[in-house]
C-alpha positions as CSV (number, residue, x, y, z in Angstrom):
1,X,0.0,0.0,0.0
2,X,1.4,3.4,-1.0
3,X,1.6,6.2,1.5
4,X,1.0,9.8,0.6
5,X,2.9,12.6,2.3
6,X,3.4,16.3,2.3
7,X,6.3,18.3,3.7
8,X,6.5,22.1,3.8
9,X,9.6,24.2,4.5
10,X,9.9,28.0,4.9
11,X,12.9,30.3,4.3
12,X,12.8,34.1,5.1
13,X,14.6,35.9,2.2
14,X,15.6,39.5,1.6
15,X,14.7,39.6,-2.1
16,X,11.3,39.8,-3.6
17,X,9.2,37.0,-5.0
18,X,9.9,38.3,-8.5
19,X,13.7,37.6,-8.2
20,X,13.3,34.0,-7.1
21,X,10.4,33.3,-9.4
22,X,12.4,34.6,-12.4
23,X,15.5,32.6,-11.3
24,X,13.7,29.3,-10.9
25,X,11.4,29.7,-13.9
26,X,13.4,31.5,-16.6
27,X,17.0,31.3,-15.5
28,X,17.7,28.2,-13.5
29,X,20.9,27.7,-15.4
30,X,22.3,30.8,-13.6
31,X,22.2,28.9,-10.3
32,X,25.3,26.9,-11.5
33,X,27.5,30.0,-11.3
34,X,25.8,31.2,-8.1
35,X,26.0,27.9,-6.1
36,X,28.5,25.7,-8.0
37,X,29.0,23.4,-5.0
38,X,25.3,22.5,-5.0
39,X,23.9,22.9,-8.6
40,X,26.1,21.7,-11.4
41,X,23.8,21.9,-14.5
42,X,20.3,22.6,-15.5
43,X,19.4,21.5,-19.0
44,X,16.3,22.2,-21.0
45,X,15.1,19.0,-22.8
46,X,11.7,20.1,-24.3
47,X,9.8,23.3,-24.7
48,X,10.9,26.7,-23.6
49,X,12.4,27.8,-20.2
50,X,9.6,28.6,-17.7
51,X,6.7,27.4,-19.9
52,X,4.2,24.8,-18.6
53,X,4.9,21.4,-20.1
54,X,8.7,22.1,-20.5
55,X,11.1,19.4,-19.4
56,X,14.3,20.2,-17.5
57,X,16.9,18.3,-15.7
58,X,19.1,19.2,-12.7
59,X,22.5,17.9,-11.8
60,X,23.3,18.6,-8.2
61,X,25.1,17.4,-5.1
62,X,23.1,16.3,-2.1
63,X,24.4,14.4,0.9
64,X,27.9,14.5,-0.7
65,X,26.6,12.5,-3.8
66,X,26.1,13.7,-7.3
67,X,22.4,13.3,-8.2
68,X,20.0,13.9,-11.1
69,X,16.4,15.0,-11.3
70,X,14.3,15.3,-14.5
71,X,11.2,17.4,-14.1
72,X,8.3,18.8,-16.0
73,X,6.9,22.3,-15.2
74,X,3.4,21.4,-14.3
75,X,2.0,24.9,-13.3
76,X,3.1,28.5,-13.1
77,X,1.4,31.4,-11.4
78,X,3.3,34.6,-12.2
79,X,1.2,36.8,-9.9
80,X,1.7,34.6,-6.8
81,X,5.3,33.7,-7.6
82,X,4.6,30.0,-7.8
83,X,6.1,27.2,-9.9
84,X,5.2,23.5,-9.7
85,X,7.7,20.8,-10.8
86,X,6.6,17.2,-11.3
87,X,9.6,14.9,-10.9
88,X,9.5,12.4,-13.8
89,X,13.0,10.8,-13.6
90,X,16.1,10.6,-11.5
91,X,17.0,9.4,-8.0
92,X,13.8,10.5,-6.3
93,X,11.3,8.6,-8.5
94,X,13.5,5.9,-9.9
95,X,14.9,4.8,-6.5
96,X,12.7,6.1,-3.7
97,X,9.2,7.5,-4.3
98,X,6.4,6.5,-6.6
99,X,5.6,10.1,-7.3
100,X,7.1,13.4,-6.3
101,X,5.9,17.0,-6.8
102,X,7.9,20.2,-5.8
103,X,6.3,23.6,-5.4
104,X,8.1,26.8,-4.8
105,X,6.0,29.8,-3.8
106,X,7.3,33.2,-2.6
107,X,5.0,35.6,-0.7
108,X,5.3,38.6,1.6
109,X,5.1,38.0,5.3
110,X,5.1,41.3,7.3
111,X,8.1,43.3,6.2
112,X,9.9,40.2,4.8
113,X,9.5,37.7,2.0
114,X,9.1,34.0,2.6
115,X,10.0,31.2,0.1
116,X,7.9,28.2,0.7
117,X,8.8,24.7,-0.6
118,X,6.1,22.1,-0.6
119,X,6.8,18.4,-1.4
120,X,3.9,16.1,-2.2
121,X,5.0,12.5,-2.6
122,X,4.0,8.9,-2.5
123,X,6.1,6.4,-0.7
124,X,5.9,2.8,-1.8
125,X,6.1,1.6,1.8
126,X,7.0,2.8,5.3
127,X,10.7,1.9,4.9
128,X,11.2,5.0,2.6
129,X,12.1,8.0,4.7
130,X,10.4,11.4,4.6
131,X,12.4,13.7,2.3
132,X,13.5,16.0,5.2
133,X,17.2,16.0,4.0
134,X,16.1,17.2,0.6
135,X,13.9,19.9,2.1
136,X,16.9,21.1,4.2
137,X,19.0,21.1,1.0
138,X,16.5,23.2,-1.0
139,X,15.9,25.6,1.9
140,X,19.7,26.0,2.2
141,X,19.9,26.6,-1.6
142,X,17.4,29.4,-1.4
143,X,19.4,31.0,1.5
144,X,22.6,30.7,-0.6
145,X,20.9,32.2,-3.6
146,X,19.5,35.0,-1.5
147,X,22.9,35.7,0.0
148,X,24.5,35.7,-3.4
149,X,22.0,38.2,-4.8
150,X,22.4,40.6,-1.8
151,X,26.2,40.7,-2.4
152,X,25.9,41.7,-6.1
C-alpha cells in the first residue's frame, strides 16, 4: 500500500518574489554560477524555459553524492510567484518515491518575504524516509541564492 505525504519548508529571504520566481522559472541555469557546490547543471530538454509542459533536468550534489532529477513544469502562477515541478525521472522517483511534486512559492510576510517549498510525494512503503534532508538542502539553496544576490 502506497503512503502519501506532504512536507513544507519556509525560508525568510531578503529579495522579492519576482527575483526568485524569475530565477527558478526562466534562469535556473544561472544557479550553476551562483551555487557551484550545489547545482552543477540545469538542462532544457523540451519546450521553452519557464513554460508549462517544458522538461528540464538538474544535476546537483546532495548528501555528498552527485544526483540527477528530471522534471516537467506542471504549473506556473506569475502573480503569486509560484512554480510547480513534477519529478519524472532521476534518483527521487527511480529509486525512492512512486511520485514526487515540488512547489516553490514566494510571498510577503510582514516586512519580509518567505520562500515556501512544498513536497507532495507517494512512498511505496513505510521503509522509505520522509524527504527532510532534501527539504533542508533546498531551503539552504534558497538561502545561498538570497545571500549571493544581496552581495551583487
